[in-house]
ROFI-311472 format. One record per residue: x, y, z of N, C-alpha, C in turn. Coordinates in steps of 0.1 Angstrom, whole numbers, plus 2048, in hexadecimal, padded with zeros to 3 digits. Layout:
<pts>
((X; Y; Z); (X; Y; Z); (X; Y; Z))
...
</pts>
This chain:
<pts>
((8D0; 7DA; 760); (8C3; 7DD; 766); (8BA; 7E5; 75E))
((8C0; 7EF; 756); (8B8; 7F7; 74D); (8B1; 7EE; 742))
((8B9; 7E4; 73D); (8B3; 7DB; 733); (8A8; 7D3; 739))
((8AA; 7CE; 746); (8A0; 7C6; 74D); (893; 7CE; 74F))
((895; 7DB; 753); (889; 7E3; 755); (882; 7E6; 748))
((889; 7E8; 73D); (883; 7EA; 731); (87B; 7DE; 72C))
((881; 7D2; 72E); (87A; 7C6; 72A); (86E; 7C4; 732))
((86F; 7C6; 73F); (863; 7C4; 748); (858; 7CD; 744))
((85B; 7DA; 741); (850; 7E3; 73D); (84A; 7DF; 730))
((852; 7DA; 727); (84E; 7D5; 71A); (844; 7CA; 71C))
((848; 7C0; 724); (83F; 7B5; 727); (832; 7B9; 72E))
((833; 7C3; 737); (827; 7C7; 73E); (81E; 7CE; 734))
((823; 7D5; 72B); (81A; 7DC; 721); (813; 7D3; 718))
((818; 7C7; 715); (813; 7BE; 70B); (80C; 7B2; 710))
((810; 7AD; 71C); (80B; 7A1; 721); (7FF; 7A2; 72B))
((7F7; 797; 72B); (7EC; 796; 735); (7F2; 792; 742))
((7EA; 792; 74C); (7EE; 78E; 75A); (7F4; 780; 759))
((7ED; 777; 752); (7F1; 769; 752); (7FE; 767; 74C))
((801; 76F; 742); (80F; 76E; 73B); (819; 774; 744))
((816; 77F; 74B); (820; 785; 754); (824; 77B; 75E))
((81B; 773; 763); (81E; 769; 76E); (829; 75F; 769))
((82A; 75D; 75C); (834; 754; 757); (842; 75A; 758))
((842; 767; 758); (84F; 76E; 75A); (852; 76F; 769))
((848; 772; 771); (84A; 774; 780); (84B; 767; 787))
((843; 75D; 782); (841; 751; 78A); (833; 751; 790))
((82C; 746; 78F); (81F; 746; 795); (81F; 747; 7A4))
((814; 74C; 7AA); (813; 74C; 7B8); (805; 747; 7BC))
((803; 742; 7C7); (7F6; 73C; 7CB); (7EC; 748; 7CE))
((7F1; 754; 7D1); (7E8; 75E; 7D6); (7E4; 767; 7CA))
((7E9; 765; 7BE); (7E5; 76D; 7B2); (7DE; 765; 7A8))
((7D3; 76A; 7A3); (7CC; 763; 798); (7D4; 763; 78B))
((7D1; 759; 782); (7DA; 758; 777); (7D4; 75F; 76A))
((7C9; 765; 76B); (7C3; 76C; 760); (7B9; 777; 764))
((7B6; 77F; 75A); (7AC; 789; 75D); (7B0; 797; 75E))
((7BD; 79A; 75F); (7C1; 7A8; 760); (7CC; 7AA; 755))
((7CD; 7B6; 751); (7D8; 7BA; 748); (7DA; 7C9; 748))
((7E5; 7CE; 744); (7E8; 7DC; 743); (7DE; 7E2; 738))
((7D8; 7ED; 73B); (7CF; 7F4; 732); (7C2; 7EB; 72F))
((7BE; 7E4; 739); (7B2; 7DB; 738); (7A7; 7E3; 732))
((7A4; 7EF; 737); (798; 7F6; 733); (799; 7FC; 725))
((7A5; 7FB; 71F); (7A6; 7FE; 710); (7A2; 7F3; 707))
((7A4; 7E7; 70C); (7A3; 7DB; 703); (797; 7D2; 706))
((792; 7D2; 713); (787; 7C9; 716); (77A; 7CE; 70F))
((773; 7C4; 709); (767; 7C8; 701); (75B; 7CC; 70A))
((75A; 7C6; 716); (74F; 7C8; 71E); (751; 7D3; 729))
((75D; 7D7; 72C); (760; 7E0; 736); (769; 7EB; 731))
((765; 7F2; 727); (76D; 7FC; 720); (76D; 80A; 727))
((778; 80F; 72A); (77A; 81D; 72F); (788; 821; 72C))
((78B; 823; 720); (799; 825; 71B); (7A1; 830; 721))
((79A; 83A; 727); (7A1; 845; 72D); (7A1; 845; 73C))
((79E; 83A; 742); (79C; 83A; 751); (7A9; 83E; 758))
((7B4; 83A; 753); (7C1; 83D; 75A); (7C3; 84C; 75A))
((7BF; 853; 74F); (7C0; 862; 74F); (7B6; 868; 759))
((7AA; 863; 75A); (7A1; 868; 764); (7A6; 867; 772))
((7AC; 85B; 775); (7B1; 858; 783); (7BC; 862; 786))
((7C6; 863; 77C); (7D1; 86B; 77F); (7CE; 87A; 781))
((7C4; 87F; 77A); (7C0; 88D; 77B); (7BB; 88F; 789))
((7B3; 886; 78E); (7AD; 888; 79C); (7B8; 887; 7A6))
((7C1; 87D; 7A5); (7CC; 87B; 7AE); (7D5; 888; 7AE))
((7D8; 88D; 7A3); (7E0; 899; 7A2); (7D9; 8A5; 7AA))
((7CC; 8A6; 7A9); (7C5; 8B1; 7B0); (7C7; 8B0; 7BF))
((7C5; 8A4; 7C4); (7C7; 8A1; 7D2); (7D5; 8A2; 7D7))
((7DE; 89D; 7CF); (7EC; 89D; 7D2); (7F2; 8AC; 7D4))
((7EF; 8B4; 7CA); (7F4; 8C2; 7CB); (7EC; 8CA; 7D5))
((7E1; 8C5; 7DA); (7DA; 8CC; 7E5); (7DF; 8C8; 7F3))
((7E4; 8BB; 7F4); (7EA; 8B6; 801); (7F2; 8AA; 7FD))
((7FF; 8AB; 7FE); (808; 8A0; 7F9); (808; 894; 803))
((802; 896; 80F); (802; 88B; 818); (7F9; 880; 813))
((7F1; 883; 808); (7E8; 879; 802); (7F1; 86D; 7FC))
((7FE; 870; 7FA); (807; 866; 7F5); (807; 85A; 7FE))
((80B; 85D; 80B); (80C; 852; 815); (7FE; 84C; 817))
((7F4; 854; 817); (7E6; 84E; 81A); (7E2; 844; 80F))
((7E4; 847; 803); (7DF; 83E; 7F8); (7E8; 831; 7F7))
((7F5; 833; 7FA); (7FE; 827; 7F9); (7FA; 81E; 805))
((7F8; 823; 811); (7F5; 81B; 81C); (7E7; 814; 81A))
((7DE; 81B; 814); (7D0; 816; 811); (7D1; 80A; 808))
((7D9; 80B; 7FD); (7DB; 801; 7F4); (7E1; 7F4; 7FA))
((7EB; 7F6; 802); (7F1; 7EB; 80A); (7E7; 7E4; 813))
((7E0; 7EC; 81B); (7D6; 7E7; 824); (7CB; 7DF; 81D))
((7C8; 7E3; 811); (7BE; 7DC; 809); (7C3; 7CF; 804))
((7CF; 7CF; 7FE); (7D4; 7C3; 7F8); (7D8; 7B8; 802))
((7DC; 7BC; 80E); (7E0; 7B2; 817); (7D4; 7AC; 820))
((7C8; 7B0; 81D); (7BC; 7A9; 823); (7B3; 7A6; 817))
((7B1; 799; 815); (7A8; 794; 80A); (7AC; 797; 7FC))
((7B8; 79D; 7FB); (7BD; 7A0; 7ED); (7B9; 7AE; 7E9))
((7BE; 7B3; 7DD); (7BB; 7C0; 7D9); (7AD; 7C1; 7D2))
((7A3; 7C2; 7DB); (795; 7C1; 7D7); (78D; 7CD; 7DB))
((794; 7D8; 7E0); (78D; 7E4; 7E5); (785; 7E2; 7F1))
((787; 7D7; 7F9); (77F; 7D4; 805); (782; 7DE; 80F))
((78E; 7E5; 80F); (791; 7EF; 819); (789; 7FB; 818))
((782; 7FD; 80C); (77A; 809; 80A); (76C; 808; 80F))
((767; 7FC; 811); (759; 7FA; 815); (757; 7FF; 823))
((74B; 805; 825); (746; 809; 832); (73F; 7FD; 838))
((73C; 7FE; 845); (736; 7F3; 84C); (727; 7F4; 84B))
((720; 7EA; 851); (712; 7EA; 852); (70F; 7E4; 860))
((702; 7E5; 864); (6FE; 7E0; 871); (702; 7D1; 873))
((70A; 7CE; 87D); (70F; 7C1; 87F); (71C; 7BD; 879))
((722; 7C7; 872); (72F; 7C4; 86B); (738; 7D1; 86B))
((743; 7D0; 871); (74D; 7DA; 871); (757; 7D7; 865))
((759; 7E1; 85C); (762; 7DE; 851); (771; 7DF; 854))
((779; 7DB; 84A); (787; 7DB; 84C); (78D; 7E8; 851))
((788; 7F3; 84B); (78D; 800; 84E); (78C; 804; 85D))
((783; 7FD; 865); (781; 800; 873); (78B; 7F7; 87C))
((793; 7EF; 876); (79C; 7E7; 87E); (7A7; 7F0; 884))
((7AC; 7ED; 890); (7B6; 7F5; 896); (7C2; 7F9; 88D))
((7C6; 7EF; 885); (7D2; 7F1; 87C); (7CF; 7FB; 872))
((7C2; 7FE; 86F); (7BE; 807; 864); (7B8; 814; 868))
((7B8; 817; 875); (7B2; 823; 87A); (7B9; 830; 875))
((7C6; 82E; 871); (7CD; 83A; 86B); (7CA; 83C; 85D))
((7C3; 834; 856); (7C0; 835; 848); (7B7; 842; 846))
((7BA; 848; 83B); (7B2; 854; 837); (7B3; 856; 828))
((7AD; 860; 823); (7AC; 864; 815); (7A3; 85B; 80D))
((799; 855; 813); (78F; 84D; 80C); (787; 856; 802))
((787; 863; 806); (77F; 86C; 7FD); (786; 86E; 7EF))
((793; 86B; 7EF); (79A; 86C; 7E2); (795; 861; 7D9))
((793; 855; 7DE); (78E; 84A; 7D6); (77F; 84D; 7D2))
((778; 853; 7DB); (76A; 857; 7D8); (769; 860; 7CD))
((772; 86A; 7CD); (773; 875; 7C3); (776; 86E; 7B5))
((780; 866; 7B5); (784; 85F; 7A8); (778; 857; 7A3))
((772; 84F; 7AC); (767; 847; 7A8); (75C; 84F; 7A2))
((759; 85A; 7A7); (74E; 863; 7A2); (751; 867; 794))
((75D; 86B; 792); (762; 870; 784); (761; 864; 77A))
((766; 859; 77E); (766; 84D; 775); (758; 848; 772))
((74F; 848; 77C); (742; 844; 77A); (73A; 84C; 770))
((73D; 859; 770); (737; 862; 766); (73B; 85F; 758))
((748; 85B; 757); (74E; 859; 74A); (74A; 84B; 745))
((74B; 841; 74E); (74A; 833; 74B); (742; 82C; 756))
((735; 82E; 757); (72D; 828; 762); (72D; 819; 762))
((730; 814; 76E); (72F; 806; 771); (73A; 7FD; 76A))
((745; 804; 767); (750; 7FD; 75F); (75D; 7FA; 767))
((761; 805; 76E); (76E; 804; 775); (76D; 801; 784))
((774; 7F7; 788); (773; 7F3; 796); (77A; 7FC; 79F))
((776; 7FC; 7AC); (77C; 804; 7B6); (78A; 7FF; 7B9))
((78C; 7F2; 7B8); (799; 7EB; 7BA); (7A3; 7F0; 7B0))
((79F; 7F2; 7A3); (7A8; 7F7; 799); (7AB; 806; 79C))
((7A1; 80D; 7A0); (7A3; 81B; 7A3); (7AD; 81D; 7AE))
((7AC; 815; 7B9); (7B6; 816; 7C4); (7C4; 813; 7BF))
((7C5; 808; 7B7); (7D3; 804; 7B2); (7D9; 80F; 7A9))
((7D0; 815; 7A1); (7D5; 81F; 798); (7D9; 82C; 7A0))
((7D0; 830; 7A9); (7D3; 83C; 7B1); (7E0; 83B; 7B9))
((7E3; 82F; 7BF); (7EF; 82D; 7C6); (7FB; 82E; 7BD))
((7FA; 829; 7B1); (805; 82A; 7A7); (807; 839; 7A4))
((7FC; 840; 7A1); (7FD; 84E; 79D); (802; 857; 7A8))
((7FE; 855; 7B4); (803; 85E; 7BF); (812; 85C; 7C2))
((816; 84F; 7C0); (824; 84C; 7C2); (82C; 852; 7B7))
((828; 852; 7AB); (82F; 858; 7A0); (830; 867; 7A2))
((825; 86E; 7A7); (826; 87C; 7A9); (830; 880; 7B4))
((832; 876; 7BE); (83B; 879; 7C9); (84A; 876; 7C5))
((84C; 872; 7B8); (859; 86F; 7B4); (85C; 860; 7B1))
((852; 858; 7B3); (854; 849; 7B1); (852; 845; 7A3))
((852; 838; 7A0); (851; 833; 793); (842; 833; 78E))
((840; 836; 782); (833; 835; 77C); (831; 828; 775))
((830; 81D; 77D); (830; 810; 778); (822; 80C; 772))
((823; 802; 769); (816; 7FD; 763); (80E; 7F6; 76D))
((801; 7F8; 76D); (7F7; 7F2; 776); (7EE; 7E9; 76F))
((7EF; 7DC; 770); (7E4; 7D3; 76A); (7D7; 7D6; 770))
((7CC; 7D7; 768); (7BF; 7DA; 76C); (7B5; 7CF; 768))
((7A9; 7D0; 76C); (79F; 7C6; 769); (79A; 7BF; 776))
((79E; 7C5; 782); (79A; 7C0; 78F); (78B; 7C2; 790))
((785; 7B9; 799); (777; 7BB; 79D); (777; 7BF; 7AC))
((76C; 7C4; 7B1); (76B; 7C8; 7BF); (766; 7BD; 7C8))
((76B; 7BC; 7D4); (766; 7B2; 7DD); (759; 7B6; 7E4))
((752; 7AD; 7EA); (745; 7B0; 7F0); (746; 7AD; 7FF))
((751; 7AB; 805); (753; 7A8; 813); (75E; 7B1; 819))
((75B; 7B6; 824); (765; 7BE; 82C); (762; 7BC; 83B))
((76B; 7B6; 842); (769; 7B3; 850); (775; 7B6; 858))
((773; 7BD; 863); (77D; 7C0; 86C); (784; 7B3; 872))
((77C; 7A8; 872); (781; 79C; 877); (78C; 796; 86F))
((78D; 79A; 862); (797; 794; 859); (7A4; 79C; 858))
((7A4; 7A7; 85F); (7B0; 7AF; 85E); (7BB; 7AA; 868))
((7C6; 7A6; 862); (7D1; 7A1; 86A); (7DE; 7A7; 866))
((7DD; 7B4; 862); (7E9; 7BC; 85E); (7F3; 7BD; 86A))
((7FF; 7BB; 867); (809; 7BB; 872); (80C; 7C9; 878))
((811; 7C9; 884); (815; 7D6; 88A); (824; 7D8; 887))
((829; 7E3; 88B); (837; 7E7; 888); (841; 7DE; 890))
((83C; 7D7; 89A); (844; 7CE; 8A2); (846; 7C0; 89D))
((840; 7BE; 891); (841; 7B1; 88B); (850; 7AD; 889))
((854; 7A1; 88B); (861; 79D; 888); (864; 79B; 879))
((870; 79C; 875); (874; 79A; 867); (870; 78D; 862))
((872; 783; 86A); (86E; 775; 867); (85F; 774; 864))
((857; 77A; 86D); (849; 779; 86B); (844; 781; 85F))
((84B; 78D; 85C); (848; 795; 851); (84B; 78E; 844))
((856; 787; 843); (859; 77F; 838); (84F; 774; 835))
((84A; 76E; 840); (840; 763; 83F); (833; 769; 83A))
((82F; 774; 83F); (823; 77B; 83B); (823; 77E; 82C))
((82E; 784; 828); (82F; 788; 819); (82E; 77B; 811))
((834; 771; 815); (834; 764; 80E); (826; 75F; 80C))
((81D; 761; 816); (80F; 75C; 814); (808; 765; 80A))
((80D; 770; 807); (807; 779; 7FD); (80D; 777; 7EF))
((817; 76E; 7EE); (81D; 76C; 7E1); (829; 775; 7DF))
((82D; 77C; 7E9); (838; 786; 7E7); (845; 780; 7ED))
((850; 785; 7E8); (85D; 780; 7EC); (864; 78A; 7F6))
((870; 785; 7FA); (878; 78E; 804); (87B; 79B; 7FE))
((87F; 79B; 7F1); (882; 7A8; 7EA); (876; 7B1; 7EA))
((86A; 7AC; 7E8); (85E; 7B4; 7E9); (85C; 7BA; 7F7))
((85F; 7B2; 801); (85E; 7B7; 80F); (867; 7C3; 811))
((873; 7C2; 80E); (87D; 7CC; 810); (87A; 7D9; 808))
((875; 7D6; 7FC); (872; 7E2; 7F3); (865; 7E9; 7F8))
((85B; 7E2; 7FC); (84F; 7E8; 800); (850; 7EF; 80D))
((858; 7E9; 816); (85B; 7F0; 823); (861; 7FE; 820))
((869; 7FE; 816); (86F; 80B; 812); (865; 816; 80F))
((859; 813; 80D); (84F; 81D; 80A); (84B; 824; 817))
((851; 81F; 822); (84F; 826; 82F); (856; 834; 82F))
((85E; 837; 825); (865; 844; 824); (85B; 84F; 822))
((84F; 84B; 81C); (845; 855; 819); (83A; 855; 824))
((83A; 85E; 82D); (830; 85E; 837); (834; 860; 846))
((82B; 85D; 84F); (82E; 85F; 85D); (82C; 853; 865))
((831; 853; 871); (82F; 848; 87B); (828; 84E; 887))
((81E; 847; 88C); (817; 84B; 899); (820; 848; 8A5))
((820; 851; 8AE); (829; 84F; 8BA); (827; 842; 8C1))
((81A; 83D; 8C1); (817; 831; 8C9); (81F; 825; 8C4))
((823; 826; 8B7); (82A; 81B; 8B1); (839; 81B; 8B4))
((83D; 826; 8BA); (84C; 828; 8BD); (84E; 826; 8CC))
((844; 825; 8D4); (845; 825; 8E3); (84F; 81B; 8E8))
((84D; 80F; 8E4); (856; 804; 8E9); (865; 807; 8E5))
((867; 80B; 8D9); (875; 80D; 8D5); (87C; 819; 8DD))
((873; 823; 8E1); (878; 82F; 8E7); (879; 82D; 8F7))
((870; 825; 8FD); (86F; 825; 90B); (870; 818; 912))
((86D; 80D; 90B); (86C; 800; 912); (86F; 7F5; 908))
((87B; 7F5; 902); (87E; 7EB; 8F8); (87F; 7DD; 8FE))
((877; 7D4; 8FA); (877; 7C6; 8FF); (876; 7C6; 90E))
((86E; 7CF; 914); (86C; 7CF; 922); (877; 7D4; 92A))
((881; 7DB; 924); (88D; 7DF; 92B); (88C; 7EC; 933))
((881; 7F4; 92F); (87F; 801; 935); (889; 80B; 92F))
((88F; 807; 924); (899; 810; 91D); (896; 810; 90E))
((89D; 819; 907); (89B; 81A; 8F9); (8A2; 80E; 8F2))
((89E; 80C; 8E6); (8A5; 801; 8DE); (8B3; 805; 8DC))
((8BD; 7FD; 8E0); (8CB; 801; 8DF); (8D0; 802; 8D1))
((8C9; 7FC; 8C7); (8CD; 7FD; 8BA); (8C9; 80A; 8B3))
((8C1; 811; 8B9); (8BC; 81E; 8B3); (8C6; 829; 8B6))
((8C9; 831; 8AC); (8D2; 83D; 8AE); (8CE; 845; 8BA))
((8D6; 847; 8C4); (8D3; 84E; 8D0); (8CE; 85C; 8CE))
((8D4; 863; 8C4); (8CF; 870; 8C1); (8C1; 870; 8BB))
((8BE; 866; 8B3); (8B0; 864; 8AE); (8A6; 862; 8BA))
((8AA; 859; 8C3); (8A2; 856; 8CF); (89F; 863; 8D7))
((8A9; 86B; 8D9); (8A7; 878; 8E0); (89E; 881; 8D9))
((89F; 882; 8CC); (897; 88B; 8C4); (888; 886; 8C4))
((886; 879; 8C2); (879; 873; 8C2); (872; 875; 8CF))
((879; 873; 8DA); (873; 874; 8E7); (86D; 882; 8EA))
((872; 88C; 8E3); (86C; 89A; 8E4); (85E; 89B; 8DE))
((85C; 893; 8D4); (850; 893; 8CD); (846; 888; 8D2))
((84C; 87C; 8D5); (844; 871; 8DA); (847; 86E; 8E9))
((841; 876; 8F1); (843; 875; 8FF); (83A; 869; 905))
((83D; 865; 910); (835; 85A; 916); (827; 85E; 918))
((825; 86A; 91C); (817; 86F; 91F); (80F; 870; 912))
((815; 873; 906); (80C; 873; 8FA); (80D; 867; 8F2))
((813; 85D; 8F8); (816; 850; 8F1); (80D; 845; 8F6))
((805; 847; 900); (7FE; 83C; 906); (7EF; 83F; 906))
((7E7; 836; 902); (7D8; 837; 902); (7D3; 844; 8FC))
((7D7; 847; 8F0); (7D2; 853; 8E9); (7CC; 84E; 8DC))
((7C2; 855; 8D8); (7BC; 852; 8CB); (7C6; 854; 8C0))
((7C8; 84A; 8B7); (7D2; 84B; 8AD); (7D1; 857; 8A4))
((7C5; 85B; 8A2); (7C3; 867; 899); (7C7; 874; 89F))
((7C9; 874; 8AC); (7CD; 880; 8B3); (7DB; 880; 8B8))
((7E2; 875; 8B8); (7EF; 874; 8BE); (7F9; 87A; 8B5))
((805; 87E; 8BA); (810; 884; 8B2); (815; 87A; 8A8))
((81B; 87F; 89E); (822; 876; 894); (82F; 87C; 891))
((838; 874; 88B); (845; 878; 886); (847; 873; 878))
((84E; 87B; 870); (851; 876; 862); (85A; 86A; 862))
((858; 861; 85A); (860; 855; 859); (86E; 858; 855))
((86F; 861; 84B); (87D; 865; 847); (87D; 874; 845))
((886; 87B; 84B); (887; 889; 84A); (888; 88E; 83C))
((890; 886; 834); (892; 88B; 826); (886; 88C; 81E))
((87C; 883; 821); (86F; 883; 81A); (866; 88E; 820))
((865; 88D; 82D); (85E; 897; 835); (850; 89B; 830))
((84D; 8A8; 833); (840; 8AD; 830); (83D; 8AE; 821))
((848; 8AD; 819); (845; 8AD; 80A); (842; 89F; 805))
((843; 895; 80D); (83F; 887; 809); (846; 883; 7FC))
((853; 885; 7FC); (85B; 882; 7F0); (85F; 873; 7F0))
((85D; 86D; 7E5); (862; 85F; 7E4); (871; 85F; 7E1))
((878; 858; 7EA); (886; 857; 7E7); (88B; 84A; 7EE))
((898; 848; 7EF); (89D; 83C; 7F5); (8A4; 83F; 803))
((8A0; 84A; 809); (8A6; 84E; 816); (8A3; 844; 821))
((898; 83D; 81F); (894; 833; 829); (8A0; 829; 82C))
((8A6; 825; 821); (8B0; 81B; 822); (8BD; 821; 829))
((8BF; 82D; 827); (8CA; 834; 82D); (8C7; 835; 83C))
((8BB; 837; 840); (8B7; 837; 84E); (8B9; 82A; 854))
((8B6; 81F; 84D); (8B8; 812; 853); (8C7; 80F; 855))
((8CF; 813; 84B); (8DD; 811; 84C); (8E3; 818; 858))
((8DE; 824; 85B); (8E4; 82D; 866); (8DC; 82B; 873))
((8D4; 820; 874); (8CD; 81D; 881); (8C4; 828; 885))
((8BD; 82E; 87B); (8B4; 839; 87D); (8A6; 836; 878))
((8A3; 829; 875); (896; 825; 872); (88D; 826; 87E))
((880; 82A; 87C); (877; 82C; 887); (871; 81F; 88C))
((86D; 817; 883); (865; 80B; 887); (86F; 7FF; 888))
((86C; 7F6; 891); (874; 7EA; 894); (876; 7E2; 887))
((86B; 7DF; 880); (86C; 7D7; 874); (875; 7DD; 86A))
((875; 7EA; 869); (87E; 7F1; 85F); (88D; 7EF; 863))
((890; 7F1; 870); (89D; 7F0; 874); (8A2; 7E2; 874))
((899; 7D8; 875); (89D; 7CA; 874); (8A3; 7C6; 867))
((8A0; 7CE; 85C); (8A6; 7CB; 84F); (8B5; 7CC; 84F))
((8BB; 7D4; 859); (8C9; 7D6; 859); (8D1; 7CA; 85F))
((8C9; 7C1; 866); (8D0; 7B7; 86E); (8CF; 7A9; 868))
((8CA; 7A8; 85B); (8C9; 79B; 854); (8D2; 79C; 848))
((8DA; 792; 845); (8E4; 793; 83B); (8DD; 796; 82D))
((8D2; 78F; 82A); (8CC; 790; 81D); (8C5; 79E; 81C))
((8BD; 7A1; 826); (8B6; 7AE; 825); (8BF; 7BA; 826))
((8CA; 7B9; 82D); (8D3; 7C4; 82E); (8DA; 7C7; 821))
((8DC; 7BC; 819); (8E2; 7BD; 80C); (8D9; 7C5; 803))
((8CC; 7C2; 804); (8C2; 7C9; 7FB); (8C1; 7D8; 800))
((8C1; 7DA; 80D); (8C1; 7E8; 812); (8CD; 7F0; 80D))
((8D9; 7EA; 80D); (8E5; 7F0; 808); (8E4; 7F4; 7FA))
((8DE; 7EB; 7F2); (8DD; 7ED; 7E3); (8D3; 7F8; 7E0))
((8C8; 7F8; 7E7); (8BD; 802; 7E5); (8C2; 810; 7EA))
((8CA; 810; 7F4); (8CF; 81D; 7FA); (8D9; 824; 7F0))
((8E0; 81C; 7E8); (8EA; 822; 7DF); (8E6; 824; 7D1))
((8DB; 81D; 7CD); (8D6; 81D; 7C0); (8C7; 820; 7BF))
((8C4; 82D; 7BD); (8B6; 832; 7BD); (8AF; 82C; 7B1))
((8B5; 82C; 7A6); (8AE; 827; 79A); (8AA; 818; 79B))
((8B3; 810; 7A1); (8B0; 802; 7A4); (8A4; 801; 7AD))
((8A4; 80A; 7B8); (89A; 809; 7C1); (88C; 80D; 7BB))
((88C; 817; 7B2); (880; 81A; 7AB); (87A; 80F; 7A3))
((883; 808; 79C); (87F; 7FC; 794); (879; 7F1; 79E))
((880; 7EF; 7A9); (87B; 7E5; 7B3); (86D; 7E9; 7B8))
((86B; 7F6; 7BA); (85E; 7FA; 7BF); (853; 7F8; 7B5))
((856; 7FB; 7A8); (84D; 7F8; 79D); (849; 7EA; 79D))
((853; 7E1; 79D); (851; 7D3; 79D); (849; 7CE; 7A9))
((84D; 7D2; 7B5); (846; 7CC; 7C1); (838; 7D2; 7C2))
((836; 7DF; 7BF); (829; 7E5; 7C0); (81F; 7DE; 7B6))
((824; 7DB; 7AA); (81C; 7D4; 7A1); (818; 7C6; 7A6))
((822; 7BF; 7AC); (81F; 7B2; 7B1); (815; 7B3; 7BC))
((817; 7BC; 7C5); (80D; 7BE; 7D0); (7FF; 7C1; 7CB))
((7FE; 7C9; 7C1); (7F1; 7CD; 7BC); (7E9; 7C2; 7B6))
((7EF; 7B6; 7B4); (7E9; 7AA; 7AE); (7E6; 79F; 7B8))
((7E8; 7A2; 7C5); (7E5; 798; 7CF); (7D6; 795; 7CF))
((7D2; 789; 7CD); (7C4; 785; 7CF); (7BA; 78C; 7C8))
((7BD; 791; 7BC); (7B3; 79A; 7B5); (7A7; 791; 7B0))
((79B; 797; 7B0); (78F; 791; 7AB); (78E; 795; 79C))
((78A; 78C; 794); (788; 78F; 785); (77C; 787; 780))
((779; 789; 774); (76E; 782; 76D); (761; 783; 774))
((75C; 777; 778); (74E; 777; 77E); (74F; 779; 78E))
((75B; 77B; 793); (75D; 77D; 7A1); (75A; 78C; 7A4))
((755; 78E; 7B0); (753; 79C; 7B5); (749; 7A4; 7AC))
((74A; 7B1; 7AD); (741; 7BA; 7A6); (749; 7C7; 7A2))
((742; 7D0; 79B); (747; 7DD; 799); (73E; 7E6; 7A1))
((743; 7EB; 7AC); (73B; 7F4; 7B5); (738; 801; 7AF))
((72C; 806; 7B1); (729; 813; 7AC); (72E; 81E; 7B6))
((72E; 81A; 7C3); (733; 822; 7CD); (73E; 81A; 7D5))
((74A; 81F; 7D6); (755; 817; 7DB); (753; 813; 7EA))
((74A; 81A; 7F1); (748; 818; 7FF); (73D; 80D; 802))
((735; 80A; 7F7); (729; 802; 7FA); (728; 7F7; 7EF))
((724; 7EB; 7F3); (722; 7E0; 7EA); (715; 7E4; 7E2))
((715; 7E0; 7D5); (709; 7E4; 7CD); (6FC; 7DE; 7D2))
((6F2; 7E6; 7D1); (6E5; 7E2; 7D7); (6DF; 7D5; 7D1))
((6E3; 7D2; 7C4); (6DD; 7C5; 7BE); (6E6; 7B9; 7C2))
((6F0; 7BB; 7CA); (6F8; 7B0; 7CF); (6F2; 7A9; 7DB))
((6F2; 79B; 7DB); (6EC; 794; 7E7); (6F3; 798; 7F4))
((6FF; 79C; 7F3); (707; 7A0; 800); (703; 7AE; 805))
((6FB; 7B5; 7FD); (6F9; 7C3; 801); (6F2; 7C4; 80E))
((6F6; 7CD; 816); (6F0; 7D1; 823); (6F0; 7E0; 824))
((6E5; 7E6; 82A); (6E4; 7F4; 82B); (6F0; 7F9; 834))
((6F8; 803; 82F); (703; 807; 836); (6FF; 80F; 843))
((708; 80F; 84D); (706; 816; 859); (707; 825; 856))
((6FE; 82D; 85D); (6FE; 83B; 85B); (704; 842; 867))
</pts>
């Protein structure tokens, strides 16, 4: 595994996106050219050789001010890539007649957009009109994960920014999605079963809103009882925090939350405790616990639980793959000057809502 990881990093450092796909296998959801590691050091028309330093410095400032930014940026990156691809459409504000992706019910818990705004402001001063918001988000997610103890994996750059963001296109699944449907969804994005199990493991960093636990705690499959597969001591503990009265018809931004894994907790530490939770029937979300009941996924859970180094490598691999879903390159898209607004000279520009 150490040799494989070294080879992969070597390949990533030297090859373009199109060549990397020869190693990974091509997918229908990923373009075959246009991105590469250290794109801004080598591209003749979009040079900003120190952009990764700029991004990391701003992310560090926010991280040490509030470590919960870890979960926020990771979720934002996922929410962006799984709708229209990794094109920073999640960052766009709406305009009259159009509600953007960030306003979808599945995205109402998203926050820390100001971190991306801060990074963009710094980068624009250094390299105006060069670095895309899509690249900034991908790099920021990598950097905050690394600060939390995760892998500092290579991120291919060279993405362009999308010009469309619509609430109507958001079909992100809820926590009650079945494993079968989750596997099918990931397949449509060019991702494999191993990517699914690995990326679900990122749930170890962050919190769950009580509304997403209600069925498992109080009315599992209409039984009027808790999910019998959930550790009864965990059920009792969660019910103290997630009561029926605070679990129904409450604004998601005001409702109680619980940490996904106590080991990570308020320090938002990246570790593999998620898989230990799954093994001990203490996973909070139904989709997480479902990994324990499938022969293939349970084998991956077991391996990740006992081998943290292997899990870190898997995270680096899967996060890199996810960050390349449906990217725009070349003449596609644009380089936004403001990550929240399409450029004024773009035919798609509309005056944003105030």
